[in-house]
MARRO-715994 format. One line per field, with one value per residue: chain; x, y, z of N, C-alpha, C in turn. Coordinates in nm, 2 decimals, always signed. Each point is the difference from the previous one (the first is absolute). Example, Ala and Ser with C-alpha at 12.3 -4.5 7.8 and 13.67 -1.06 7.14 Angstrom:
<kevos>
chaine = (A; A)
n.X = (+1.32; -0.04)
n.Y = (-0.57; +0.11)
n.Z = (+0.78; -0.07)
ca.X = (-0.09; +0.09)
ca.Y = (+0.12; +0.11)
ca.Z = (+0.00; +0.00)
c.X = (+0.09; -0.08)
c.Y = (+0.12; +0.11)
c.Z = (+0.00; +0.08)
</kevos>
This chain:
<kevos>
chaine = (A; A; A; A; A; A; A; A; A; A; A; A; A; A; A; A; A; A; A; A; A; A; A; A; A; A; A; A; A; A; A; A; A; A; A; A; A; A; A; A; A; A; A; A; A; A; A; A; A; A; A; A; A; A; A; A; A; A; A; A; A; A; A; A; A; A; A; A; A; A; A; A; A; A; A; A; A; A; A; A; A; A; A; A; A; A; A; A; A; A; A; A; A; A; A; A; A; A; A; A; A; A; A; A; A; A; A; A; A; A; A; A; A; A; A; A; A; A; A; A; A; A; A; A; A; A; A; A; A; A; A; A; A; A; A; A; A; A; A; A; A; A; A; A; A; A; A; A; A; A; A; A; A; A; A; A; A; A; A; A; A; A; A; A; A; A; A; A; A; A; A; A; A; A; A; A; A; A; A; A; A; A; A; A; A; A; A; A; A)
n.X = (+4.02; -0.08; +0.10; +0.08; -0.09; -0.01; +0.13; +0.00; -0.10; +0.06; +0.11; -0.06; -0.05; +0.13; +0.03; -0.13; +0.02; +0.10; -0.10; +0.02; -0.04; +0.09; +0.07; +0.06; -0.11; -0.03; -0.11; +0.01; +0.03; -0.09; -0.07; +0.05; -0.01; +0.13; +0.04; -0.03; +0.12; +0.02; +0.00; -0.09; +0.00; +0.07; +0.11; +0.03; +0.06; +0.09; +0.04; -0.13; -0.04; +0.11; -0.03; -0.13; +0.03; +0.08; -0.09; -0.08; +0.12; -0.08; +0.13; -0.03; -0.11; +0.07; +0.10; -0.10; -0.05; +0.12; +0.02; -0.12; +0.04; +0.11; -0.08; -0.07; +0.10; +0.07; +0.13; -0.03; +0.03; -0.13; -0.01; +0.10; -0.04; -0.12; +0.04; +0.08; -0.10; -0.08; +0.10; +0.01; -0.14; +0.02; +0.09; -0.06; +0.11; +0.05; -0.12; -0.01; +0.13; -0.01; -0.12; +0.06; +0.11; -0.07; -0.06; +0.11; +0.04; -0.13; +0.01; +0.11; -0.12; -0.02; -0.04; -0.12; +0.03; +0.03; -0.10; -0.09; +0.06; -0.01; -0.12; -0.02; +0.07; -0.08; -0.11; +0.05; +0.00; -0.06; +0.06; +0.12; -0.03; -0.04; +0.10; +0.07; -0.05; +0.02; +0.12; +0.01; -0.05; +0.08; +0.09; -0.04; -0.01; +0.11; +0.03; -0.10; +0.07; -0.07; -0.05; +0.00; -0.04; -0.08; -0.04; +0.00; -0.07; -0.07; -0.01; -0.02; -0.08; -0.05; +0.01; -0.04; -0.06; +0.08; +0.10; +0.04; -0.11; -0.08; -0.12; -0.02; +0.12; +0.01; +0.11; +0.04; +0.05; +0.12; +0.04; +0.10; +0.05; +0.10; +0.02; +0.12; -0.11; -0.03; -0.09; -0.09; -0.05; -0.08; -0.03; -0.13; +0.08)
n.Y = (-3.92; -0.03; +0.04; -0.06; -0.10; +0.03; +0.01; -0.11; -0.05; +0.04; -0.03; -0.11; +0.00; +0.03; -0.08; -0.02; +0.01; -0.06; -0.04; +0.04; +0.11; +0.02; +0.02; +0.11; +0.07; +0.03; +0.03; -0.11; -0.07; +0.07; -0.02; -0.12; +0.05; -0.01; +0.12; +0.05; -0.02; +0.12; -0.03; +0.10; -0.05; +0.10; -0.08; -0.05; +0.12; -0.08; +0.13; +0.04; -0.11; +0.01; +0.13; -0.03; -0.09; +0.08; +0.10; -0.09; +0.00; +0.01; -0.02; -0.13; +0.02; +0.08; -0.09; -0.09; +0.08; +0.02; -0.13; -0.01; +0.09; -0.08; -0.10; +0.07; +0.05; -0.11; +0.00; +0.05; +0.12; +0.02; -0.07; +0.05; +0.12; -0.02; -0.04; +0.10; +0.07; -0.07; +0.01; +0.13; +0.01; -0.06; +0.09; +0.03; +0.02; -0.10; -0.07; +0.03; -0.02; -0.11; -0.03; +0.03; -0.06; -0.09; +0.00; +0.00; -0.09; -0.05; +0.01; +0.07; +0.06; -0.13; +0.07; -0.06; +0.00; +0.13; +0.03; -0.07; +0.07; +0.10; -0.04; -0.02; +0.11; +0.06; -0.06; +0.04; +0.09; +0.07; +0.02; +0.01; -0.09; -0.08; +0.04; -0.01; -0.12; -0.03; +0.05; -0.08; -0.11; +0.02; +0.02; -0.11; -0.06; +0.07; -0.13; -0.02; -0.11; -0.04; -0.10; +0.09; +0.09; -0.09; -0.03; +0.13; +0.03; -0.11; +0.04; +0.12; -0.04; -0.07; +0.10; +0.06; -0.11; +0.00; -0.07; +0.09; +0.07; -0.05; -0.03; -0.08; -0.04; +0.08; +0.07; +0.03; +0.08; +0.00; +0.12; -0.07; +0.11; -0.06; +0.11; +0.04; +0.04; -0.07; -0.05; -0.04; -0.09; +0.04; -0.13; +0.01; -0.10)
n.Z = (+18.26; +0.10; +0.07; -0.09; +0.00; +0.13; +0.01; -0.08; +0.06; +0.11; -0.06; -0.05; +0.12; +0.03; -0.10; +0.00; +0.13; -0.05; -0.06; -0.13; +0.06; -0.09; +0.11; -0.02; +0.03; -0.12; +0.07; +0.08; -0.11; -0.06; +0.11; +0.00; -0.12; -0.01; +0.04; -0.12; -0.05; +0.05; -0.13; +0.02; +0.12; +0.06; -0.01; +0.12; +0.01; -0.08; -0.03; +0.00; -0.07; -0.08; +0.00; -0.02; -0.10; -0.05; +0.02; -0.05; -0.06; -0.10; +0.02; +0.00; +0.06; +0.07; +0.00; +0.02; +0.09; +0.04; -0.02; +0.06; +0.09; +0.00; +0.00; +0.10; +0.07; -0.01; -0.04; +0.12; +0.04; +0.00; -0.11; -0.05; +0.05; -0.04; -0.11; +0.00; +0.04; -0.09; -0.10; +0.04; +0.00; -0.12; +0.02; -0.11; +0.07; -0.06; +0.00; +0.13; +0.01; -0.08; +0.05; +0.12; -0.04; -0.05; +0.11; +0.06; -0.09; +0.02; +0.13; -0.01; -0.02; -0.03; +0.11; -0.02; -0.13; +0.01; +0.08; -0.07; -0.10; +0.07; +0.02; -0.13; -0.02; +0.10; -0.05; -0.12; +0.09; -0.10; +0.12; -0.06; -0.09; +0.11; +0.07; -0.11; -0.01; +0.13; -0.02; -0.11; +0.07; +0.10; -0.10; -0.07; +0.12; +0.00; +0.04; -0.08; -0.04; +0.11; -0.08; -0.10; +0.09; +0.06; -0.12; -0.03; +0.11; -0.03; -0.13; +0.04; +0.09; -0.09; -0.08; +0.10; +0.01; +0.10; -0.05; +0.09; -0.04; +0.08; -0.05; +0.11; -0.03; +0.10; -0.03; +0.13; -0.09; +0.05; -0.04; +0.04; +0.06; -0.05; -0.05; -0.03; -0.06; +0.11; -0.07; +0.08; -0.08; +0.10; +0.03; +0.03; -0.02)
ca.X = (-0.06; -0.13; +0.03; +0.04; -0.12; -0.08; +0.07; -0.02; -0.14; -0.01; +0.07; -0.09; -0.12; +0.03; +0.05; -0.08; +0.01; +0.12; -0.02; -0.01; -0.13; -0.01; +0.07; -0.07; -0.08; +0.07; -0.01; +0.09; +0.14; +0.03; +0.02; +0.13; +0.11; +0.09; -0.01; +0.09; +0.10; -0.02; +0.13; +0.03; +0.05; +0.14; +0.05; +0.07; +0.14; +0.09; +0.09; -0.07; -0.02; +0.13; +0.04; -0.08; +0.05; +0.14; -0.02; -0.05; +0.10; -0.02; +0.10; -0.01; -0.12; +0.03; +0.08; -0.08; -0.08; +0.09; +0.02; -0.12; +0.00; +0.10; -0.06; -0.10; +0.05; +0.13; +0.11; +0.03; +0.08; -0.09; -0.01; +0.14; +0.03; -0.09; +0.06; +0.12; -0.04; -0.05; +0.11; +0.07; -0.07; +0.01; +0.14; +0.07; +0.07; +0.06; -0.11; -0.05; +0.10; -0.01; -0.12; +0.00; +0.10; -0.07; -0.10; +0.07; +0.04; -0.11; -0.04; +0.09; -0.05; -0.11; +0.05; -0.02; +0.10; +0.14; +0.01; +0.00; +0.13; +0.08; -0.03; +0.06; +0.14; +0.03; -0.02; +0.11; +0.13; +0.07; -0.04; +0.04; -0.09; -0.13; +0.00; -0.01; -0.14; -0.09; +0.02; -0.08; -0.14; -0.03; +0.00; -0.11; -0.11; +0.02; +0.00; -0.14; -0.05; +0.08; +0.07; +0.12; +0.09; +0.05; +0.09; +0.12; +0.07; +0.06; +0.11; +0.11; +0.06; +0.08; +0.12; +0.10; +0.04; +0.14; +0.00; +0.04; -0.11; -0.13; -0.09; -0.04; +0.11; +0.07; +0.11; +0.04; +0.15; +0.05; +0.14; +0.08; +0.14; +0.09; +0.13; +0.02; -0.03; -0.05; -0.14; -0.06; -0.15; -0.05; -0.14; -0.05; -0.06)
ca.Y = (+0.00; +0.06; +0.14; +0.06; +0.02; +0.11; +0.12; +0.02; +0.04; +0.13; +0.09; +0.01; +0.08; +0.14; +0.04; +0.10; +0.13; +0.07; +0.02; +0.13; +0.05; +0.11; +0.12; +0.13; +0.04; +0.10; +0.13; +0.00; +0.00; +0.14; +0.08; -0.04; +0.00; +0.11; +0.12; +0.00; +0.10; +0.11; +0.01; +0.14; +0.06; +0.01; -0.07; +0.08; +0.02; -0.10; +0.06; +0.03; -0.13; -0.04; +0.08; -0.04; -0.13; +0.01; +0.06; -0.11; -0.11; -0.10; +0.04; -0.08; +0.05; +0.14; -0.01; -0.04; +0.12; +0.09; -0.06; +0.02; +0.14; +0.02; -0.05; +0.10; +0.14; +0.00; +0.02; +0.14; +0.02; -0.04; -0.15; -0.05; +0.02; -0.09; -0.14; +0.00; +0.00; -0.13; -0.10; +0.03; -0.06; -0.15; -0.03; -0.02; +0.13; +0.02; +0.04; +0.13; +0.10; +0.02; +0.07; +0.13; +0.08; +0.03; +0.10; +0.13; +0.04; +0.06; +0.13; +0.02; +0.08; -0.07; -0.01; -0.13; -0.09; +0.04; -0.05; -0.15; -0.05; +0.02; -0.11; -0.13; +0.01; -0.02; -0.15; -0.07; +0.04; +0.10; +0.12; +0.12; +0.03; +0.03; +0.14; +0.09; -0.01; +0.07; +0.14; +0.05; +0.00; +0.11; +0.13; +0.00; +0.01; +0.12; -0.03; +0.00; -0.13; -0.05; -0.12; +0.02; +0.07; -0.10; -0.09; +0.07; +0.01; -0.13; -0.02; +0.09; -0.06; -0.13; +0.03; +0.07; -0.10; -0.06; -0.14; -0.04; +0.02; -0.05; +0.10; +0.07; +0.00; +0.13; +0.01; +0.14; +0.02; +0.13; +0.03; +0.03; +0.04; -0.09; +0.06; +0.11; -0.04; -0.14; -0.02; -0.14; +0.00; -0.10; -0.04; -0.08; -0.13)
ca.Z = (-0.13; +0.02; +0.03; -0.12; -0.08; +0.05; -0.04; -0.15; -0.02; +0.06; -0.09; -0.11; +0.03; +0.01; -0.13; -0.07; +0.06; -0.05; -0.14; -0.05; +0.01; -0.10; +0.04; +0.02; -0.11; -0.08; +0.07; +0.11; -0.05; -0.04; +0.12; +0.06; -0.09; +0.03; -0.09; -0.11; +0.01; -0.09; -0.08; -0.03; +0.12; +0.02; +0.12; +0.09; -0.03; +0.06; +0.10; +0.12; +0.07; +0.05; +0.11; +0.12; +0.05; +0.06; +0.13; +0.08; +0.02; -0.10; -0.10; -0.12; -0.07; -0.05; -0.12; -0.11; -0.04; -0.07; -0.13; -0.08; -0.04; -0.10; -0.12; -0.04; -0.02; -0.06; +0.10; +0.03; +0.13; +0.11; +0.00; +0.03; +0.14; +0.08; -0.01; +0.08; +0.14; +0.04; +0.01; +0.13; +0.11; -0.01; +0.03; -0.13; -0.01; -0.13; -0.10; +0.04; -0.04; -0.14; -0.03; +0.05; -0.08; -0.13; +0.03; +0.02; -0.14; -0.07; +0.07; +0.11; +0.11; +0.07; +0.13; +0.06; -0.06; +0.05; +0.14; +0.01; -0.05; +0.12; +0.10; -0.06; +0.01; +0.14; +0.02; -0.06; +0.07; -0.07; +0.08; -0.06; -0.12; +0.05; +0.05; -0.11; -0.05; +0.10; -0.01; -0.12; +0.03; +0.10; -0.07; -0.09; +0.09; +0.08; +0.14; +0.04; +0.05; +0.12; -0.02; -0.07; +0.09; +0.09; -0.08; -0.02; +0.13; +0.03; -0.09; +0.04; +0.12; -0.03; -0.08; +0.09; +0.10; -0.02; +0.02; +0.13; +0.09; -0.05; -0.02; +0.12; +0.08; -0.01; +0.10; +0.02; -0.01; +0.05; -0.04; +0.12; -0.03; +0.07; +0.00; -0.10; -0.14; +0.00; +0.04; -0.01; -0.01; +0.10; -0.02; +0.11; -0.05)
c.X = (-0.13; +0.02; +0.04; -0.12; -0.09; +0.07; -0.02; -0.14; -0.02; +0.07; -0.09; -0.12; +0.03; +0.05; -0.10; +0.00; +0.12; -0.02; -0.02; -0.15; -0.02; +0.07; -0.09; -0.09; +0.07; +0.00; +0.10; +0.14; +0.04; +0.02; +0.13; +0.12; +0.09; -0.02; +0.11; +0.11; -0.02; +0.14; +0.03; +0.06; +0.15; +0.04; +0.08; +0.15; +0.09; +0.10; -0.06; -0.02; +0.13; +0.05; -0.07; +0.04; +0.14; -0.01; -0.06; +0.09; -0.02; +0.09; -0.01; -0.12; +0.02; +0.09; -0.08; -0.09; +0.09; +0.03; -0.12; +0.00; +0.10; -0.06; -0.11; +0.06; +0.13; +0.10; +0.02; +0.07; -0.08; +0.00; +0.14; +0.03; -0.09; +0.05; +0.13; -0.03; -0.06; +0.11; +0.09; -0.06; +0.01; +0.15; +0.08; +0.08; +0.06; -0.10; -0.05; +0.10; -0.01; -0.12; +0.00; +0.10; -0.07; -0.11; +0.07; +0.06; -0.11; -0.03; +0.10; -0.05; -0.12; +0.05; -0.02; +0.10; +0.14; +0.01; +0.01; +0.13; +0.11; -0.02; +0.06; +0.15; +0.05; -0.01; +0.12; +0.14; +0.08; -0.04; +0.04; -0.09; -0.14; -0.01; -0.01; -0.15; -0.10; +0.01; -0.07; -0.15; -0.04; +0.00; -0.12; -0.13; -0.01; -0.01; -0.14; -0.05; +0.09; +0.07; +0.12; +0.11; +0.06; +0.10; +0.14; +0.08; +0.07; +0.12; +0.12; +0.06; +0.08; +0.12; +0.10; +0.04; +0.14; -0.01; +0.03; -0.11; -0.13; -0.10; -0.04; +0.12; +0.08; +0.10; +0.03; +0.15; +0.04; +0.15; +0.08; +0.14; +0.09; +0.14; +0.01; -0.02; -0.05; -0.14; -0.04; -0.15; -0.05; -0.15; -0.04; -0.07; -0.05)
c.Y = (+0.08; +0.15; +0.07; +0.02; +0.11; +0.13; +0.04; +0.05; +0.14; +0.10; +0.02; +0.08; +0.15; +0.06; +0.09; +0.14; +0.08; +0.04; +0.15; +0.04; +0.12; +0.12; +0.12; +0.03; +0.11; +0.14; +0.00; +0.00; +0.14; +0.09; -0.02; +0.00; +0.12; +0.11; -0.02; +0.11; +0.11; +0.03; +0.14; +0.07; -0.01; -0.08; +0.10; +0.00; -0.10; +0.06; +0.03; -0.12; -0.05; +0.08; -0.04; -0.14; +0.01; +0.06; -0.11; -0.11; -0.11; +0.02; -0.08; +0.05; +0.14; -0.01; -0.04; +0.11; +0.10; -0.05; +0.02; +0.15; +0.03; -0.05; +0.10; +0.13; +0.00; +0.02; +0.15; +0.01; -0.05; -0.15; -0.05; +0.02; -0.09; -0.15; -0.01; +0.00; -0.13; -0.10; +0.03; -0.06; -0.15; -0.04; -0.03; +0.12; +0.02; +0.05; +0.14; +0.11; +0.03; +0.08; +0.14; +0.09; +0.03; +0.11; +0.14; +0.04; +0.07; +0.14; +0.01; +0.08; -0.07; -0.05; -0.15; -0.10; +0.02; -0.05; -0.15; -0.06; +0.02; -0.11; -0.13; +0.00; -0.02; -0.15; -0.08; +0.03; +0.10; +0.14; +0.13; +0.05; +0.03; +0.14; +0.10; +0.00; +0.07; +0.15; +0.06; +0.00; +0.11; +0.14; +0.01; +0.03; +0.13; -0.02; -0.01; -0.13; -0.05; -0.12; +0.02; +0.07; -0.11; -0.10; +0.07; +0.00; -0.14; -0.03; +0.08; -0.07; -0.13; +0.03; +0.07; -0.10; -0.06; -0.15; -0.04; +0.02; -0.06; +0.12; +0.08; +0.02; +0.14; +0.00; +0.15; +0.00; +0.13; +0.00; +0.05; +0.04; -0.08; +0.06; +0.11; -0.06; -0.14; -0.01; -0.14; +0.01; -0.12; -0.03; -0.08; -0.13; -0.09)
c.Z = (+0.01; +0.02; -0.13; -0.09; +0.05; -0.04; -0.15; -0.02; +0.05; -0.10; -0.13; +0.03; +0.01; -0.13; -0.07; +0.06; -0.05; -0.15; -0.03; +0.00; -0.09; +0.04; +0.02; -0.12; -0.08; +0.07; +0.11; -0.05; -0.05; +0.12; +0.06; -0.09; +0.03; -0.11; -0.10; +0.02; -0.10; -0.07; -0.03; +0.11; +0.00; +0.12; +0.09; -0.04; +0.07; +0.10; +0.13; +0.08; +0.06; +0.12; +0.13; +0.05; +0.06; +0.14; +0.10; +0.02; -0.09; -0.12; -0.13; -0.08; -0.05; -0.12; -0.12; -0.05; -0.07; -0.14; -0.09; -0.04; -0.11; -0.14; -0.05; -0.04; -0.07; +0.11; +0.01; +0.13; +0.12; +0.01; +0.04; +0.15; +0.09; -0.01; +0.08; +0.15; +0.05; +0.01; +0.12; +0.12; +0.01; +0.02; -0.13; -0.04; -0.14; -0.10; +0.04; -0.04; -0.15; -0.04; +0.04; -0.08; -0.14; +0.02; +0.01; -0.13; -0.07; +0.06; +0.12; +0.12; +0.07; +0.13; +0.06; -0.05; +0.05; +0.15; +0.01; -0.05; +0.12; +0.10; -0.05; +0.02; +0.14; +0.04; -0.05; +0.06; -0.08; +0.06; -0.06; -0.11; +0.05; +0.06; -0.11; -0.06; +0.09; +0.00; -0.12; +0.02; +0.09; -0.07; -0.09; +0.08; +0.08; +0.15; +0.06; +0.06; +0.11; -0.03; -0.08; +0.08; +0.09; -0.08; -0.02; +0.13; +0.03; -0.09; +0.04; +0.13; -0.03; -0.08; +0.10; +0.11; -0.03; +0.02; +0.14; +0.10; -0.06; -0.01; +0.13; +0.09; -0.02; +0.11; +0.01; +0.00; +0.06; -0.03; +0.13; -0.04; +0.09; +0.02; -0.10; -0.14; -0.01; +0.05; -0.01; -0.01; +0.09; -0.03; +0.12; -0.06; +0.10)
</kevos>
């Protein structure tokens, strides 16, 4: 009981030290106030922010920046292509394909949208159509971009792959004559 009384008295003695002493002076409060936002200044382009975020691997944030750009600029080929690219990075292949096809409808010569549509088609297993789309992107780009050239090479390799051989599996075949007008195809399996 005596100990509880001593704790109560100690707490009451410290209570005035916790009281309000008036805070900062008006001058100190003015010095520490945050700066006001300038409403006349232009914000950073949502597409630029989205591109930087996508390059940094922040795909969800990039998608939000692209959506903001769509609200500011409206729906155009750049915004649709960017939204498709972000959805591709997020693994939302159906949404990415729809957005990229819409972008290509607006501008069939927009190379990034054509190339990314090819990537989506490859990911979805539609190799034949992907090859045609990559050929279109390669032609529009005049073969200047290494990644488009590599995408086309990969699509061609996959379409020429037979169901009997794997991607890295190759066999040497030789044609051997077995008699008059009779030939055999031999393989080293």
